[in-house]
N, C-alpha and C positions, 0 to 999 in steps of 0.2 A: 899462261901461268899466272894466274891471278891468285895471289895468296890472300887469305882473309887477314886483313890487318886489324889488329885490335888496338884501339886507342888506349893509352895508359893515362887514365883520368885520375891520377892521385892528387889529393889536395882538397881544399874546402871550397864550397860554393859561397857566393856572396851572401846568400841568405843565412848560412851557418855562421859566418863571421859576424853578421849583424845581430844574430840571436845571442852569441857569446858576449858581444859588446854591450847589448842591452842588459843582460844579466849582471855583468860586471858593473855597469852604471847603477843598477838598483842596489847592489851590495855597497858600493861607495856612498850612495845617498843615505842608506841606513846607518852606516858608520859615522858620517858627518853629522847626522841628526842626533846620534846617541852620545857623542863625545862631549858636547857642552853640558848635557844633563849629568853625565858622570862627573865632570869637573865641578859642577855646582853641588852635587851631593858630597863630594870630597871636601869642598870648602865648608859646607854646612856641618859636616862631622867635626871639622877643626874648630868651628865656632862653638859647637856644643861641648867639645872637650875642654876648651879654654874656659867656658862658662862654669863647668864643674870645678876647675882649678881655682877660679876666682872666688866662687862661693865657699870652697873648702878653706881658702886662705882667709876669707872674712870670718869664718867660724873659728879658725885657729887664733886669729888676732883678738877676737872677742873673748875667747877662753883664756888667753894669756893675760888679758886685762881684767881678770876676775869676773868674767861674764858680763862686763859692762856693754851697754848698747853702743854701737858705732856712732861716732859723731859725724854730722853732715860736713862734707868736704869734697873737693875734687882732687884727683891724683896729681894735678900740677902743683898743689900746695905741699911744700916740704914738710915732712914728718906728720902729715895728716893720716888718718886711718885709711883713706882711699889710696894714698901713695904707698903705704905699707902693704896694702892688699895687692896692688899692681906689681910691686917689686917681689913680694912673696910668691905670687902665682906664676911668675916667669912667663907671662902671656906674650905671644908673638904678634897675633892679629889684633888683639884688644890693646889699644894704646891710651885709652882714657877710661877711668873708672870714677863714677860719681856716687857718693853716699848721700841719700836724702831721707828725710822723715816722710811718712805717709801723708800726702796732701790730697786735695780734691782731684788734682791731676799731677802726675809726675813726669819728669823729662823723659822723652822717648830716646831709646838707644839708636845707634847706627851700626853698621857692620864692623866698625872699629872701636865702638864704645859700649860700655855696659853700665847699668844703673842698679845699685844696691839700694833697696828701699826698706827701712826699718818700720815696724809696726804695721805690716801689710801681709796679705795672703794673695796667692795667685787667683785670678777669676776663673770660673769654670770654662769660659770660652777663650779662644785665642786672644792674646793681647793685641788690641787694635792700636796701631800707630796713626794718629790723625795729623794731618798737615805736615808731613815730613818735608824737610828742605830738599834742596837739589842733591841728587844722588842718594837720597834716603838718609841724609844727615839728621841727627837726633834733635831737631828743633820742634818736633811735635810734642804731643802729650800722651800719656798712658793712664788709663783708669784701672785701679786695683781695688781689691776688697780689703776692708779694715781688719787688722789682726791685733794680737797683743803686742805690747812694746818690745818684747824679745823676739818676735817673729821677724824674719828677714827674707826678702825675696830678691832674686837677681833677674832683671829684665835685660835681655840681649836680643839681637836680631839675626835672622838668617834670610836667605833668598828663597822666593817661591819659584815656580816653574817659569814665570814670566820675567824673572829677574828683579821683582819688586821686593822691598824690605818688609819682612813679616816679624812681628814681635813674638818672643818666646818668654815664658816665665818659669822660674824654678825656685821652689821653696827650700829653705834650709831645714 
């Protein structure tokens, strides 16, 4: 009396388990590669938003002073135009605003600073930050195009895909 015994082979083979693990690993790899880029894009959006607020505050302060040209100063100087702009813009990431007149080269911004330049226009190409200091601090210079005395540009920085500081320019 031999019965046909059927083996109950329910479950997964080792090959099936390895395939599932490989697919899960690929999905995790894609997620881990995408998250830093998404975070950088979010930070850059914040930098651009604050740049708009800083430039709007500069225009408002100039208009409140009878349309006068902003005077060269740093936001660390009490009651300076730069300090008023920084306070009025309510910026969170930008901790230093500098107002400069158009020169041969102007101070380069960092990710936490912005430079308002009077008498200048944005160049047609990207703003090149030359010789930035450690961590992209604004110790380099920026070349801008000459404009009228009432034209003002804001030079600020964002991160590129490699994490390097890239200058951005916005005209008022």
